[in-house]
ROVEX-35989 format. One line per 4 residues: for each residue x, y, z of C-alpha. Coordinates in steps of 0.001 Angstrom, whole numbers, plus 524288, in hexadecimal, padded with zeros to 5 digits. Example, Ala and Ser with C-alpha at 12.3 -4.5 7.8 and 13.67 -1.06 7.14 Angstrom:
// ROVEX-35989
8300C:7EE6C:81E78 | 83566:7FBDC:81BE4
***
This chain:
// ROVEX-35989
80668:05721:65C0D | 80F83:0624B:65832 | 80752:06B9F:66064 | 808BE:062E1:66C47
81761:061B0:66A0F | 818F1:07083:66949 | 8114F:071E6:675F6 | 81A12:067EB:67CD2
8264F:06F16:6783E | 820D0:07C13:67CE0 | 81DCF:07691:68A5E | 82B74:070C7:68B60
831A4:07DE0:687A5 | 8296C:084CF:6920C | 82DB5:07B2D:69C60 | 83C00:07D1B:698C1
83A84:08BEA:69974 | 833E2:08B0D:6A6DC | 83E9F:08221:6AC11 | 84946:08B3B:6A6FB
8429F:096EE:6AD5A | 841B4:08FB4:6BA41 | 8502F:08C5B:6B9F5 | 853AE:09A7D:6B6E7
84B48:09F84:6C20F | 85183:095C8:6CB89 | 85F26:09A1A:6C7AA | 85B71:0A852:6C940
855C9:0A5AC:6D6B6 | 86209:09E85:6DB0C | 86A9E:0A9BA:6D678 | 861CF:0B3B6:6DCF7
86073:0ACFC:6EA1E | 86EDA:0A9C8:6EB02 | 87147:0B87F:6EB76 | 86639:0BBE6:6F4B4
868B0:0C3E2:700FC | 8694E:0BC35:70DDB | 85BD1:0C176:71100 | 8569A:0B9DE:7054B
8521B:0ABE9:703D3 | 85EFE:0A5C7:6FFED | 86CE8:0A993:7028F | 87A1F:0A757:6FCAF
88406:09F64:7046C | 8857F:0A43D:71275 | 88DA6:0B07B:71424 | 8902E:0BA27:71F01
88519:0C3D3:720DF | 88A18:0D185:71DB3 | 88364:0DA8F:72743 | 88D37:0E589:72973
88C20:0ED8D:71CDC | 87D4A:0ED25:71C2E | 87417:0F4AC:724DA | 869D8:0EA14:72376
86A4F:0DBB1:7265C | 86AE3:0D37A:71A1A | 8632C:0C932:72178 | 856F1:0CECD:7277F
854A4:0CBEB:735C4 | 84613:0CBFC:73426 | 844B7:0BEE3:73AFC | 843DF:0C616:747CF
83C11:0D197:742FE | 82E10:0D4A4:74617 | 824FA:0DFCD:743FC | 81AC3:0E375:74DC5
80C7A:0E085:74C2C | 801D3:0E650:7547E | 7F5B7:0DF67:75902 | 7E9FA:0E1A9:75060
7E29E:0EDE1:753D6 | 7ECD8:0F2A0:75D93 | 7F209:1007B:75C21 | 80062:10255:75ED6
8073F:10F17:76197 | 814D6:1092D:76101 | 81B43:0FF85:757A6 | 815C9:0F1EE:75A23
81E44:0E85C:76176 | 826BD:0DE18:75B36 | 82A49:0D07B:75FBF | 83372:0C595:75BBD
83183:0B73F:75E83 | 839FC:0AB13:75F98 | 83571:09CF6:75FB6 | 83BE6:09699:76B74
83C54:08805:76F11 | 82FAE:080FF:772BC | 8277E:089D5:769D3 | 82954:095A4:77289
82A26:0A317:76C41 | 831F1:0AE4A:771EC | 82BDD:0BB56:76E30 | 833BE:0C7CF:77005
82E68:0D59D:76F8E | 83698:0DF5C:76830 | 840B7:0E710:76FE6 | 83AE0:0F280:7773A
82CEA:0ED62:77643 | 8245B:0EF09:7823D | 81A82:0E47C:78525 | 8105B:0E1B6:78F5A
8170D:0D6AF:796AA | 80B99:0D63D:79FFE | 80234:0D23B:7953B | 7FF60:0C4F6:78F79
80708:0C1E6:7832B | 803A3:0B884:77836 | 80B14:0B393:76C6B | 8025F:0B384:76054
8078C:0AA60:755C7 | 7FD26:0AC64:74B5E | 7F1B4:0A410:746F9 | 7EC09:0A595:75488
7F73F:09E8D:75B78 | 7FC4E:0A524:767D8 | 802A5:0A248:774FB | 8055C:0A9D8:7818E
81217:0B180:78207 | 819F0:0B22F:78E92 | 82226:0BE26:791BD | 83069:0BAB5:7948B
835F0:0C82E:7977A | 83F55:0D11E:7904E | 84B8E:0CCBC:7892F | 857F4:0D1D7:78FA5
85E14:0DA13:784D5 | 852BA:0DFA4:77D0C | 8483E:0DF81:7878C | 83F09:0D8E8:77E05
83306:0D28A:783F5 | 83305:0C3C6:781C6 | 82739:0BAD8:78151 | 8260C:0AC22:77FCD
81ABF:0A493:77A02 | 8186A:096F0:77487 | 814ED:0946B:76653 | 8072B:08E7D:76683
804C5:081B7:75F7C | 7FDDB:0872D:75372 | 808CD:090F1:750EC | 81310:0863E:7516D
80D20:08026:74558 | 80EDD:08C5D:73D32 | 8186B:08AE9:73219 | 81F6C:09775:735D0
81EBC:09B6E:743F2 | 81E1E:0AA18:744CE | 82103:0B2AA:75072 | 8152B:0B506:7591E
80EF1:0C1F5:75C36 | 80F8D:0C58C:76A84 | 802CE:0CA8B:77032 | 80402:0D143:77D63
7F723:0D3F5:7844C | 7F5AC:0DC41:79073 | 7E998:0E043:797E8 | 7E85B:0ECA8:78FC3
7EC86:0E8D5:78210 | 7F276:0DECA:77935 | 7FDEA:0E0BA:77025 | 80427:0D856:765D2
8127D:0D7DC:7626C | 81708:0D033:756F0 | 821C1:0CB7A:74DFD | 8199C:0CEA1:74213
81F55:0D4B6:735EF | 819A7:0E092:72F44 | 81027:0D782:72859 | 80B2E:0D253:73546
8117E:0C4EE:73440 | 81A54:0C02D:73F39 | 82835:0BC0B:73CB1 | 82BBC:0ADC9:73D13
83032:0AAEC:74AD4 | 83EA2:0AA52:74E5C | 84356:09D3D:75371 | 84BFE:09AEF:75F32
850B9:08E5B:758CE | 85760:0965F:74E25 | 861D0:0A0E1:74E1C | 85E1F:0AD00:7559A
8641D:0B8B1:75C8C | 85BBF:0B9D6:768AF | 861F5:0C33D:77275 | 86CAB:0CD44:77475
872FD:0D46D:77FCF | 87C85:0DFA7:7816D | 8877F:0DCB3:78B09 | 89225:0E474:791D0
89A93:0EB80:787D8 | 88F88:0EC7B:77DEF | 890DA:0DF36:77750 | 88429:0D8B9:7731B
8812C:0CA8C:77626 | 878C9:0C47D:76B83 | 871CF:0B7B5:76E90 | 86EDE:0AEFE:762F1
86AC4:0A106:76004 | 86FE6:098DD:754D7 | 87D5C:09EAA:75294 | 88442:09599:75C3D
87AC7:08A23:75D75 | 8847F:08009:76275 | 88A91:0800B:76FDF | 898FC:0833F:76F8F
898C1:0871A:76126 | 89862:095D9:75F65 | 898CE:09D61:752B5 | 8A483:0A66A:751A5
8A127:0B45A:7553F | 8A7F1:0B8CF:748D2 | 89CF4:0B248:74108 | 89262:0BA34:747C8
88E2D:0C846:74649 | 884EE:0D006:74ED5 | 87ABD:0D796:74722 | 873B1:0E337:74D0D
867FE:0E784:7452D | 85C04:0F013:745E6 | 84F34:0E9B5:7429F | 84784:0EF5E:7376E
838E6:0EFB4:7355F | 830C7:0E5D7:72DC4 | 836C0:0E2AC:720A8 | 84337:0EA14:72360
850FC:0E55A:72539 | 857CF:0E57E:7324D | 86253:0EFFA:732A7 | 86F9E:0EB34:73706
875F1:0F47B:740A7 | 88288:0ECFB:74326 | 88880:0DFBF:740DA | 893DE:0DC60:749D0
89C4A:0D04E:74C4A | 898AF:0C7F3:7580B | 8A2F9:0C742:762BE | 89F46:0BA00:7687A
896D9:0AE55:764DE | 8936F:0A402:76F09 | 88717:09BCD:7707D | 87B9D:0A52B:76E9B
882FA:0B176:7728D | 889F6:0BAE5:7696A | 89111:0C725:76DC4 | 88FAB:0D298:7646B
894D2:0E089:763FB | 88A41:0EAD7:765E6 | 884FF:0F283:75A3D | 8895C:1008B:75803
8836B:10937:7626F | 87D1B:1123C:75875 | 875CE:106CA:7526B | 8709F:101DC:75F66
867F5:10D96:76233 | 85C25:105EE:75D57 | 857E0:0F800:75F8F | 860D0:0EE2B:758FF
8600C:0DFAC:756E4 | 86BFA:0D6FD:7570C | 86E50:0CA22:75036 | 87983:0C18F:74BAF
87E02:0BD4C:73E5D | 8874B:0B1FD:73BF0 | 89074:0B251:7303C | 88965:0AD75:72427
87C13:0AD10:72AC0 | 87049:0B5D1:72C79 | 86E82:0BDB5:738F2 | 86720:0B6BD:743B1
8592B:0BAD6:746E0 | 859BE:0C32A:7530F | 8517A:0C71D:75EAC | 85CB0:0CE30:76555
85C58:0DCB8:767D8 | 86871:0E4E0:76A3D | 86674:0EDCD:775DE | 871EB:0F73B:777A9
876BB:0F9D4:7857C | 871BA:10619:78BF4 | 87AC9:1119C:78AA1 | 87D11:11C6C:79480
878D5:11CA1:7A29D | 86D0D:1151B:7A764 | 86407:11865:7B294 | 8647E:10A1C:7B685
871B6:106A5:7BC75 | 8784C:0FA18:7B826 | 87638:0EEEA:7C1BE | 8813B:0EC56:7CB2D
88A48:0E19E:7C6AB | 8885A:0D5E5:7CF77 | 89294:0CBF9:7D370 | 88AA7:0BFA4:7D0D7
87E7A:0BDC1:7C898 | 87732:0B179:7C48F | 871AF:0AEE1:7B705 | 868A8:0A3E7:7B2F6
85E60:0A049:7A8DA | 850E6:09D01:7AE1B | 8440E:0976C:7A98C | 83906:0942A:7B2E4
8418B:09327:7BEFD | 83BB0:09E86:7C69C | 83828:095FC:7D241 | 84688:0929A:7D41E
84B6E:0A083:7D288 | 849F9:0A5E5:7E081 | 8521B:09B05:7E69C | 85CCF:09CA7:7DC64
85D50:0AB85:7DD64 | 85C84:0AC60:7EC3A | 8671F:0A232:7EE02 | 870CC:0A7EF:7E456
86E8B:0B5CE:7E8F1 | 871B7:0B150:7F6B7 | 87EDF:0AB94:7F2A7 | 8834C:0B704:7EA39
87C19:0B8C0:7DD3C | 87887:0C71C:7DB6D | 86FEB:0C701:7CF56 | 86851:0BD07:7C754
86569:0BCBC:7B8B0 | 85ACF:0B39B:7B3AB | 859F2:0B0EA:7A511 | 84BB1:0AD41:7A393
849C7:0A304:79903 | 83B02:0A43A:79801 | 8363D:0A165:7A5C9 | 827AB:09F11:7A790
8279D:09EDF:7B673 | 827A3:0AA1A:7C040 | 835D8:0ADF3:7BDF3 | 83293:0BC63:7BCF7
82B5B:0BC29:7C9FD | 83650:0B4DB:7D0C1 | 8408F:0BE55:7CBB0 | 83867:0C9EC:7D029
836B6:0C3BA:7DD88 | 8454A:0C157:7DF0A | 84905:0CEEF:7DA5E | 83F48:0D4DF:7E3D4
8460E:0CD69:7EEBE | 85308:0D3CE:7EB53 | 85938:0CA2B:7E1D4 | 85EBF:0CEBC:7D4D3
85921:0C701:7C969 | 85813:0CA9E:7BB00 | 850BB:0C2E3:7B0B0 | 854F9:0C266:7A270
84B29:0BDC7:79837 | 85201:0B335:79044 | 84785:0ABB9:78893 | 850D3:0A4FC:77F1F
8502D:09619:77F0C | 85C77:08E48:7820D | 864E6:09A72:78344 | 86A6B:09952:79106
87884:09B36:78CE7 | 874C5:0A77D:78575 | 86D1F:0AC70:7912C | 878C6:0AAB2:79A20
88180:0B149:79006 | 87800:0BC9E:7902B | 878EA:0BD3D:79EFE | 887B4:0BC91:79F38
88872:0C73C:794E8 | 87E8B:0D14B:79978 | 88067:0CFBD:7A836 | 88EFA:0D205:7A87A
88D34:0DF94:7AE56 | 88358:0DAB4:7B857 | 88A84:0CF26:7BE4A | 898A4:0CB88:7C0C8
89612:0BCF2:7C24F | 88AAB:0B50B:7BCFE | 885EB:0A7DF:7C205 | 87F50:0A069:7B700
87718:096C6:7BED9 | 8694E:09183:7BD25 | 85E1C:092DB:7C6C0 | 86010:084B1:7CB14
86E77:08738:7CE1D | 8738A:08C96:7DB0E | 8819E:090EC:7DD45 | 8861D:08B14:7EA31
8922B:087E9:7F227 | 891E7:07CDD:7FC23 | 8997F:085D8:8054D | 88DD1:08F20:805B2
88635:084D0:80CF8 | 88D9F:088A6:81947 | 8886E:096A0:818CF | 87CE5:09AB9:82114
87868:0A464:816BB | 87B88:0A744:8085C | 8841F:0B2D4:804F2 | 88698:0B9B1:7F816
8951E:0B785:7F9F3 | 89341:0A8E6:7F7CA | 892C4:0AA22:7E906 | 899D5:0B713:7E7F8
8A5F6:0B14B:7EE1D | 8A6F7:0A7DD:7E2A2 | 8A82A:0B298:7D862 | 8AEF9:0BCEF:7E09B
8BA72:0B3CF:7E2FE | 8BB8C:0B015:7D48F | 8C7FB:0B521:7CE48 | 8C6AB:0BF80:7C388
8C968:0B5BB:7B8A9 | 8BE7A:0AC78:7BCEF | 8B352:0AE7A:7B37F | 8AAD2:0A323:7B78E
8A8E9:09B79:7C420 | 8A368:08E15:7C0D2 | 89A6F:0872E:7CA76 | 897FB:07885:7CA4D
889EB:073CB:7CACB | 883F7:069D6:7D410 | 877A9:06436:7CDCE | 86C7A:0611B:7D727
861E7:056FC:7D482 | 8534E:05608:7D7C7 | 856D6:051E5:7E5B4 | 84A1F:04A61:7E755
84192:055FC:7E3A2 | 83587:053B6:7DB33 | 831CC:06208:7D9EC | 837DF:06F5A:7DBFE
83C71:06EC1:7EA49 | 834B4:077D0:7F31C | 84126:07BD1:7FA42 | 8477F:08095:7EDA5
852A0:07BEA:7E511 | 85E59:07D3D:7EE14 | 85783:0768C:7F972 | 84FA1:06CBF:7F180
85A48:06625:7E97E | 86549:0604C:7F16F | 86AE3:054EE:7E9AC | 87450:05680:7DE4D
87D50:04FA5:7D4E0 | 88B55:04D88:7D901 | 891E7:051F7:7CC5F | 89324:06073:7C92E
8927B:060C0:7BA5B | 88F14:06EA2:7B662 | 89282:07C50:7BABD | 88D98:08A4C:7BAFD
8951A:0970F:7BBB5 | 89734:0A3F1:7C24B | 89B69:0AC84:7B6E3 | 8A31B:0B939:7B71E
89BE8:0C0B6:7AC7A | 8A7AA:0C915:7A8BC | 8AEFC:0BC8C:7A580 | 8A53A:0B731:79BA1
8AA0A:0B594:78DBB | 8A440:0BF16:783CE | 89DA5:0B3AD:77CD5 | 8958A:0B0A0:7891F
89709:0A248:785A7 | 8914B:09995:79048 | 88C34:08C0E:79335 | 882B3:090D6:79DC9
88B8B:08B96:7A887 | 89702:0942C:7A4E6 | 89BA3:09EE9:79BA9 | 8A7F9:0A019:793A0
8B149:0A9D6:799DF | 8B992:0B46E:793CC | 8C827:0B1B2:79290 | 8CF22:0B415:79F58
8C45B:0AEA2:7A802 | 8C38A:0A105:7ADC0 | 8B9F8:097CC:7B46F | 8BAB8:09432:7C2C1
8B36A:088CA:7C8C5 | 8ADA3:08B7D:7D612 | 8B0FB:081DA:7E0DA | 8A7DE:08846:7EA9F
89B16:08A46:7E371 | 89279:0815D:7DB54 | 884EC:081D7:7D537 | 879E1:079B7:7DAEB
87251:07663:7CE9D | 864A0:07175:7D1B1 | 863F6:06B7D:7C44D | 85BAC:05F35:7C5D2
84FD5:063F9:7CD47 | 842A5:05D89:7CFB9 | 83D6D:05849:7C2E9 | 83252:06226:7C1B6
83C78:06D06:7C191 | 84708:06600:7B9EC | 83E89:061D2:7AE60 | 83CB4:07016:7AA7E
84A6C:06F7C:7A4BD | 84503:0671B:799BC | 83E39:072F2:793F8 | 84A6B:078A9:78DC4
858B2:07A1E:79169 | 85CD7:08859:7916A | 86ACE:0863C:78CBA | 86D40:0887E:77E44
875CF:07CA1:77C45 | 86F0E:072E9:7855B | 864E4:069D4:77F63 | 85750:069AB:7852C
8551A:05D7E:78D36 | 84A29:0591C:78434 | 853C8:0586F:778CF | 85A84:04B1E:7779C
867FF:050FB:7753A | 8744C:05320:77D54 | 870C4:047B8:78600 | 87D71:04886:78DCD
87C83:0572B:7907F | 87EF8:05AD2:79EBB | 87342:063CB:79DB6 | 86A8D:057CF:79D23
86635:050E0:7A97D | 86B77:04309:7AB47 | 86104:038CD:7A92A | 85730:04261:7A382
850C5:04007:7964F | 84B76:0499F:78C5F | 83E1E:04B8F:7927D | 839D4:051DC:79F35
836B8:044EF:7A5B3 | 83AF1:0433E:7B3D4 | 84549:03882:7B4E1 | 84346:02DCE:7BECB
8495F:0317B:7CBCA | 84B5B:03FC2:7C833 | 84953:044D2:7D615 | 85574:03DB3:7DAE0
85E7A:03F60:7CF35 | 86B52:04703:7CF8C | 86CBC:044FE:7DE22 | 87A9B:0410B:7E1CA
87E34:04AF8:7EC47 | 87558:04FFC:7F708 | 878D9:05E78:7F758 | 87178:0672D:800F1
87B82:0721B:80228 | 873B9:07CAB:7FB18 | 86720:0772E:800A9 | 86C49:0793C:80E58
87217:08696:80B62 | 8658B:08C4C:805A4 | 85D67:08707:810EC | 8667D:08DEB:81A58
86756:09A7F:8125A | 8595C:09C02:80D75 | 85121:09238:814F5 | 849FD:0859D:811BD
842D6:085C8:804B5 | 84BCF:09061:7FF72 | 847EA:08E99:7F141 | 83939:08FE9:7F270
8373E:097A9:7FF00 | 83F74:0A3A7:7FC69 | 83D1C:0B08A:8030E | 844B7:0B871:7F928
8461C:0C4A3:80154 | 84B73:0BD2D:80CE9 | 85443:0B4F3:80431 | 85A11:0C102:7FDBE
85C31:0C7BB:80AD6 | 862C8:0BB84:81001 | 86BEF:0BAC6:80440
***
């Protein structure tokens, strides 16, 4: 009995010693982790990130890093290529080649997600600032079930060879994919005067609520190799903060001789993951002369509207628009062919790759910022919108002075000419009218609820704050409403065309129509639900005024069937 009692006491003492050791270890861990560097697992209460004294970032930016991997058995004479990837809405993945990488855009590309899962990759073009090649692919079903979705490898195959570019680390394992739904610096641009526009999601997520610029710093850094820290070149205070656009001072010229990345850090928070590359402006003389500054340009965002483009371009060129800028939001139609055809006929059209989802305001800010030296006035109108004056209907032919007279007579302090919109309905059409938009839709609503703008680019506020329809102006400039000109907005077209808008709204702060929120928003169509189901009587809705003024004018100027029977060479000569 005494032996058993001694054993019980010994076991109890052991248990007490083990418990005491566990408590001591827990206390030690708490004390240790409470003092850990921000790059560690836990952090002390939030504090401003001190980046200036150090030459390295305390918080590594490895989330956007990747080290090249070559295809098995392939010999490479140059460093293998590197990609970065972002998970976009609807399980789409945007894959970007590293800056300066050359690829075979004529070959077939595939996204390889591991475990045998893959999907075709579609080339989107080059990003405007860095020139990086962009591809888009869809995450296949099996890969969606993975616990951690990692960035795919991009396989580009041509008739002669196949190459693989990857986001793999030095150990061969791809990084976890970046997510568009989170915080991310995605683009940058250098504007007149040297300032850098940085485009970022997540800093100002609510419409009308912008973080103070004094809370934000712009961080220029040089990416290190695998396992290394990113070297900070400069950290500078942001000048403006509005929506997804932040104006930053440029880095020191001596530091910009090599490729730099740029990101943002908000007081008390870690720097944002970044895809943005800083490209310094070219110094010295260039063999390519700067394009002539035009009086009026037009800027719009497009996706799969190539069949409507010729009518829109030919018409607006005839009434005074000199140059067109199309921000391509991932078109899958023959946009490139249509643009080439129009340019060959003598029109002046440039395409900007803008693959970012629900970033229309940022795209227009980009246009207003970088095109200031190319255009004096910019018309921000969509491809289904036509600037028109009822007085033009009396003219036998269009003239470029029609639109130019509107801006040339504006006083020097007028920074924006606002144009009211007349919204046209389906007008009895059940499919895309064979005679085109302007001649096919002739019935509209009576009320003019919305407006678009002709914008003097020199008058735009440094913040580039906009609501798509208009921009904030610098102090000293004012808005003038035009009494002569309006916008014919062919908004409610035949159902087969209109239902495409259910895919996704391009505005940052406008809910998609499939989301049951913001029911009373003017962006929504009256009487329309949350699904792409044709309402009863759609073909005759929104018809209160029979308006054939532009219909009659285009028939007289360009002939019957103007929209779909264009002889571009003749149309351009006539204009």
